[in-house]
C-alpha positions in Angstrom: -19.8 19.6 4.9 -23.1 17.8 6.0 -25.2 15.3 4.4 -28.7 13.9 4.6 -29.3 9.9 5.1 -32.7 9.0 3.7 -34.1 6.0 4.2 -37.2 3.7 5.5 -36.2 3.9 9.3 -37.3 1.9 12.2 -39.4 3.9 14.6 -36.7 4.4 17.0 -34.7 6.4 14.8 -37.4 9.2 14.7 -36.8 12.3 12.5 -34.0 11.9 9.4 -30.6 11.9 10.4 -27.9 14.5 10.0 -24.6 12.7 9.1 -21.4 14.3 9.3 -18.8 13.9 6.2 -15.1 13.8 7.5 -13.6 15.2 4.2 -9.7 14.2 6.0 -10.5 11.3 6.9 -12.7 9.9 3.7 -15.6 8.7 5.9 -19.1 9.0 6.9 -19.2 9.3 10.5 -22.5 7.6 11.6 -23.9 7.5 15.6 -23.7 4.0 16.7 -27.2 3.8 17.3 -27.9 4.4 13.8 -25.8 1.8 12.7 -27.4 -0.9 14.4 -30.5 0.0 12.4 -29.5 0.2 8.9 -31.6 -3.0 8.0 -32.9 -1.8 4.7 -30.7 -1.4 1.3 -32.8 1.8 -0.1 -30.3 4.4 0.7 -30.1 7.9 -0.9 -27.0 10.3 0.0 -27.9 14.0 -0.5 -24.7 16.4 -0.3 -25.3 19.8 0.5 -24.6 20.9 -3.2 -27.9 18.9 -3.9 -26.3 15.9 -5.6 -27.1 12.4 -4.5 -25.3 9.1 -4.8 -26.7 5.6 -4.3 -24.9 2.4 -6.1 -25.5 -0.8 -4.0 -29.1 -1.7 -4.3 -31.8 -3.4 -6.2 -33.8 -0.2 -5.5 -31.6 2.1 -7.6 -31.8 5.6 -7.5 -31.3 8.1 -10.1 -27.7 9.8 -9.5 -26.2 13.0 -10.5 -22.6 12.5 -11.3 -20.9 13.8 -8.2 -17.1 15.2 -7.9 -14.1 12.8 -7.8 -13.6 12.8 -3.8 -17.3 12.6 -3.3 -18.7 9.7 -4.5 -15.9 7.2 -4.5 -15.3 8.1 -1.1 -19.1 7.1 -0.1 -18.6 4.3 -2.3 -15.5 2.9 -0.7 -17.1 3.6 3.1 -20.5 1.6 2.4 -18.2 -1.5 0.7 -16.1 -1.8 3.7 -18.7 -1.3 6.2 -21.9 -3.1 4.6 -20.2 -5.0 2.0 -23.2 -4.6 -0.6 -22.4 -6.2 -3.6 -22.4 -4.3 -7.1 -25.0 -5.8 -9.5 -24.2 -5.9 -13.0 -27.1 -3.7 -13.8 -26.0 -0.9 -11.6 -22.3 -1.2 -13.2 -23.7 -0.5 -16.5 -26.0 2.1 -15.5 -23.3 4.4 -13.6 -20.4 3.3 -16.0 -17.3 5.0 -15.2 -18.2 6.6 -12.3 -18.8 3.1 -10.8 -15.3 1.8 -12.2 -14.0 4.9 -10.6 -15.3 3.9 -7.1 -14.4 0.7 -7.1 -10.3 1.4 -7.6 -10.2 3.6 -4.8 -8.9 0.6 -2.4 -6.5 3.1 -0.1 -9.5 5.8 0.3 -8.6 7.6 3.4 -5.6 5.8 4.2 -2.2 7.4 5.0 1.1 6.5 4.0 4.6 6.8 4.1 6.8 5.3 1.7 10.9 5.3 2.5 13.2 5.4 -0.6 9.9 6.2 -2.8 11.5 9.1 -4.8 12.2 7.0 -7.6 12.2 3.2 -8.7 9.6 0.8 -6.9 9.1 3.3 -4.2 7.7 6.0 -6.7 5.8 3.4 -8.4 4.0 2.6 -5.2 3.6 6.3 -4.6 1.9 6.9 -7.9 -0.3 3.7 -7.1 -1.3 4.5 -3.5 -2.4 8.4 -4.7 -4.2 7.1 -7.1 -6.2 4.7 -5.0 -6.9 7.4 -2.5 -4.3 7.4 0.1 -2.6 10.4 1.8 1.2 9.6 0.8 4.4 11.0 2.4 7.6 10.5 0.6 10.7 10.0 2.5 14.1 9.9 0.4 17.3 11.7 0.2 16.4 12.5 -3.7 15.5 15.7 -2.9 15.0 17.2 -6.2 13.1 13.6 -7.6 11.0 13.3 -4.2 9.6 17.2 -4.4 9.0 16.7 -8.1 7.1 13.2 -7.6 5.4 14.6 -4.3 4.0 17.6 -6.4 3.0 16.0 -9.2 0.6 13.2 -7.2 -0.6 15.5 -4.5 2.0 14.2 -1.7 4.0 15.4 0.8 8.2 15.1 0.7 10.5 14.9 3.6 14.2 14.4 3.3 15.0 11.5 5.6 18.0 9.3 5.4 16.7 5.8 7.2 20.5 5.2 9.0 19.2 8.2 11.2 16.5 6.9 13.5 15.6 10.7 14.2 14.9 11.2 10.0 12.4 8.0 9.9 10.8 9.1 13.2 10.3 13.2 11.6 9.0 11.3 8.6 6.2 9.3 10.5 5.5 12.8 12.9 5.1 14.4 9.3 2.1 12.0 8.6 0.7 13.1 11.6 0.8 16.8 11.6 -0.7 16.3 8.3 -3.6 13.8 8.6 -3.5 12.7 12.3 -2.7 9.1 11.7 -0.9 6.5 10.1 -2.1 3.9 8.4 0.6 2.4 6.2 4.2 2.1 6.2 6.4 0.9 3.3 9.9 0.7 4.4 11.2 0.5 1.0 14.4 2.1 1.1 17.7 0.3 0.4 21.2 -0.3 -1.3 22.5 -3.1 -3.1 26.2 -2.5 -2.1 29.3 -4.1 -3.9 29.8 -7.5 -5.0 32.9 -9.3 -4.8 34.4 -12.6 -3.3 33.8 -13.3 0.8 37.3 -13.4 1.0 37.8 -9.7 0.1 34.9 -8.1 1.5 35.2 -4.1 2.8 33.6 -4.7 6.3 32.9 -1.1 6.5 30.9 -1.3 3.5 29.2 -3.9 5.1 28.2 -2.5 7.9 27.0 0.9 5.9 24.6 -1.8 3.9 23.6 -3.1 7.2 22.7 0.1 8.6 20.6 1.3 5.5 19.0 -2.0 4.4 18.3 -3.7 8.2 18.7 -0.8 10.6 16.7 1.4 8.5 13.7 -1.0 8.6 13.7 -1.5 12.1 13.7 2.3 12.7 10.9 2.5 10.5 8.8 -0.9 12.0 9.7 0.9 15.7 8.3 4.4 15.1 5.3 3.4 12.8 4.5 0.5 15.5 4.3 3.1 18.3 1.8 5.5 16.3 0.0 2.7 15.4 -0.7 1.1 18.6 -1.5 4.6 20.3 -3.9 5.3 17.6 -5.8 1.8 18.3 -6.7 1.3 15.0 -4.2 -1.1 13.6 -2.1 -0.7 10.6 0.2 -1.9 8.0 3.7 -2.3 7.6 5.2 -3.7 4.7 9.1 -4.1 4.3 11.1 -4.4 1.1 13.3 -7.9 0.6 14.4 -9.4 -2.4 14.4 -13.2 -4.2 18.4 -12.7 -3.1 17.0 -13.8 0.3 15.5 -17.3 -1.3 17.8 -18.3 -3.5 21.7 -18.1 -3.4 23.7 -16.3 -6.1 21.3 -13.7 -7.0 23.0 -11.0 -5.0 26.1 -9.8 -3.5 26.7 -11.7 0.2 25.9 -8.5 2.7 22.8 -8.0 0.1 21.8 -11.5 0.8 22.5 -11.2 4.3 20.6 -8.2 4.7 17.2 -9.2 2.8 17.3 -12.5 4.8 17.2 -10.5 8.0 14.6 -8.4 6.9 12.3 -11.3 6.4 13.3 -12.5 10.1 12.5 -9.2 11.5 9.2 -9.3 9.9 7.9 -12.4 11.4 9.2 -11.7 14.8 7.8 -8.2 14.7 4.6 -9.8 13.3 4.0 -12.1 16.4 4.6 -9.1 18.8 2.0 -6.5 17.1 -0.6 -8.8 15.7 -2.5 -8.4 19.3 -2.7 -4.5 18.4 -4.3 -5.4 14.9 -0.9 -4.4 13.1 0.0 -6.4 10.0 3.5 -6.6 9.0 5.0 -8.4 5.8 7.3 -8.3 3.5 7.7 -8.4 -0.3 10.6 -10.1 -2.4 10.5 -9.1 -5.8 12.9 -10.7 -8.5 14.4 -9.1 -12.0 12.9 -5.8 -11.7 13.9 -3.0 -13.9 15.1 -0.2 -11.3 18.1 2.3 -10.5 19.4 -0.4 -8.1 20.0 -3.0 -10.5 21.4 -0.3 -13.4 20.0 -2.0 -16.3 17.6 -1.3 -18.9 14.2 -3.0 -18.9 15.2 -5.1 -22.1 18.4 -6.2 -20.7 16.6 -7.6 -17.6 13.5 -9.2 -19.6 16.4 -10.8 -21.5 18.3 -12.3 -18.3 14.8 -13.5 -16.6 14.1 -15.4 -19.7 17.8 -16.8 -20.1 17.3 -17.9 -16.5 14.3 -19.7 -15.7 11.0 -17.2 -15.8 7.8 -19.6 -15.7 6.0 -16.4 -17.4 7.6 -16.4 -21.0 7.4 -13.1 -22.8 6.3 -11.2 -19.6 8.8 -8.8 -18.5 9.2 -8.0 -14.4 7.7 -4.3 -14.1 7.7 -2.0 -11.5 4.2 -1.7 -11.3 4.2 -5.4 -11.0 5.3 -4.9 -7.4 3.7 -1.4 -6.7 0.3 -3.6 -7.3 1.5 -6.0 -5.0 2.3 -3.7 -2.3 -1.2 -2.1 -2.5 -2.6 -5.4 -2.1 -0.8 -6.1 1.1 -1.7 -2.3 2.3 -5.6 -2.6 1.6 -8.2 -4.4 3.5 -8.3 -7.2 1.0 -5.5 -8.6 2.6 -6.6 -7.7 6.0 -6.1 -11.7 7.4 -2.5 -11.6 6.1 0.4 -11.3 8.5 4.0 -12.8 8.9 3.9 -13.1 5.0 6.5 -12.8 2.6 5.1 -11.8 -1.1 7.3 -13.3 -3.5 7.0 -11.6 -6.9 9.2 -13.4 -9.3 7.0 -15.0 -11.9 7.7 -17.9 -10.9 11.3 -17.9 -11.1 12.1 -19.0 -7.4 9.8 -22.0 -7.6 12.1 -23.6 -10.5 16.0 -23.7 -10.4 15.8 -24.2 -14.3 12.8 -24.3 -16.4 11.5 -27.8 -17.1 8.3 -27.0 -19.2 9.1 -28.8 -22.0 8.5 -32.2 -20.0 4.6 -31.0 -20.1 4.6 -30.7 -23.9 
């Protein structure tokens, strides 16, 4: 698809310029010379269908509603590259179209999510897709993964993160499908069995570490290879836990694995930063998922009783998914080597003493 950029151009621009629309990348491809000359805020984009889009100038042009892929992607591209602020009267004028445009925070991005068939991974896959990302769900739960992928326009691939080749295949699928990888969410993990340190089954410990630590190491390794080669940076996010921050919140092997992930994140962030690759962790607490094997009501009661600072507010899968999206977005472009704790303040207070402020 081609479109025409019309503006009060400088003399050196010459005739009106044709600008290519890349549907796959979700971006406008402009000649470098043209980018340097965009000094006027009066911009009009006219699609081959005759529809127009403009939302970022005091010189507002009448807009005929375009399709969701067209207007949102154009708006995203200009917010990122030109940073025009949306003015109130424009927002009122364009209504829902403007809101939809503003929400496409991952437009054109390509993401791989391990453990993406259910729980936090599935919630994140949905949020990513809703915000314009092309998502690959990698999991061992084939039926759930395929069903979810079909429902959100994603791709599914069987992936056991213990097997390095499976992780590499998931990333290769991103390359085959979209030609790049922008976001790697290393989410897959298991909780293991609880018990006294004196009675640990070391074979079970080895398996837990192979999933929770080696699996994430595989993801970082192969994502980094692709991102370095692509020379456009990228974002790697790893799943840790509040059990890495406080004792008594998980089994000994589980706590060990989650602490190891934070150390690995910081170490790889130091190496990969020079390539523009950000590496971060998230550490949720008390989220009702299949791993906890508890209902949301049971989780909410325990969190309330054990010191959450946010009374009347239960931790949700969507809370974690939104935090992951933030780290994956341009809004977190200067955040790396960071462990984002999503716990309602739980790990900041061993017991809730808020009564002393009353």
